[in-house]
N, C-alpha and C positions, 0 to 999 in steps of 0.2 A: 503493499499500499504507500509506504514511504518512497519507495523507488519510483511508484508511478507519479507521484505528486513531484518528486525532484526533476523526473524527466520532463514533465508538463512545463516546469518553471523554464527549463533549459531551452526547449523548443520555443516556448513564448519569447524568451530573450533573444533567441537568434531571429526569429520572425520580426521582432520590432527592429533589430539592428539592420535586417535586409531592406524593410521598408525605409528606414531612415537614410539607407545608401552606405552605411557602414559595413566594412567587411567583418565577418564573424572573427573573432580572436580566439585563441587557445586558453582564455582567462579560466574556462570552466574545468581546466584539467586540475584535478586535486592533487595534491602533496600526499606522500606516504603517511598513513597514520603511525606514530611511532610505538605506541604500545602494542598493538597487533603485529608490528613488524619486529618488535622486540621478542615476542613470544613465539612468533614464527621461527626466526633465526635461532632462538633459544632452544627450541624443541629440537631442530636439527642438530645443533651443537651437542646438545645433551645426549642425544641417542648416538651421535658419531663418537663421543669420547667414552661412552659406556663400554666396559669390557664385553667382547663378543661372546654369545652365550654357546654353549657346546652344541655341535652339530651343525652350526652355521658358519660358513665362510665369512671372512672379514669383508669381503667385498658385497656379500649378501647383507651383512649388517649394515653397511654403509648405505645400500641401496634402500633398506627399511629406514634410515634415517631421513634420506632425502624424500622419500614417498611422504613419510610422516610429516616433515616440514611442508611440503607441497599441499597436502590434505589441510592441515592447519592454515596455511596461508589462503587457501580457496575459501575455507570457511570464515576466517575472521577478515579477510580482505584488506589487508594493509595498503593495497594498491590494486589497481584493476586486475582482473583475473589473467589477462594477457601478460601483464607485467610479472605476475607470480610466476607463470609458467617460463617466461622468458629469464627470470632470474636463476631458475635452475636448468637453463638450457645446455650448460656444459656437461650435465649428466643426462642429455636428452636421449630419449627413447620413445616408444610409443605409449608407455604406461602415463606419464602425466598428461599428455593430449587425450588420452582416453578417459582419465579422470576428470579433466576439464570439460570434456564433451558431455560427461555424464552430469556435471554440475549445471553446465548450461541447459541441457535438456530438460532436468529437473526444474530449474527456474523458469523456463519457458512453460512448462506444464503447470507449474504452481501459478503463474501470472495469468495466463489464459483460462484456468479453471477447467480445462479438460478433464482432469482427473477426477474431479468432483462430478462432473456431468457424466463421465464413464460409470461411476461408481452408482450413480443414481439410476442410470440405464440398467445397469445389472441387477440392481434392487428390484426395480420395477419388473424386470424380466423373469427372474428366479425367485423373488422374495416372497412368493405365495405362501410358504412355509418355511419353519426354521431349518429343516433339512435341505430345502431348496436354496437357502442362503449359504448353508454350510459348504456346498459345492462351489 
């Protein structure tokens, strides 16, 4: 809900600038939030510096640290999601981008309300009995 309101404000500001003949500036780009950024980096460093558990290679444990830091960064959003993914691009692989895609897909479903509509459809279709709902 807050995202929609912020987005409307930005679009309204850009429309007003366009009508006034001004060129839209990048003043809408927000700087990184320091506390979420510290938590994100701290999570990665904490796991990176922890002793490797038995049965896991050191490279595998480092990958866990990177993945955890990326996930914390996606959730806390210290900077836009693309920035979080690019911050860890030195360790690039398909996993961060799949995770980013999953978060973006979930955000789209959440904003559009299609998940709620699909749930209501399934309840109306199969919800005549409790047994029907359980399937």
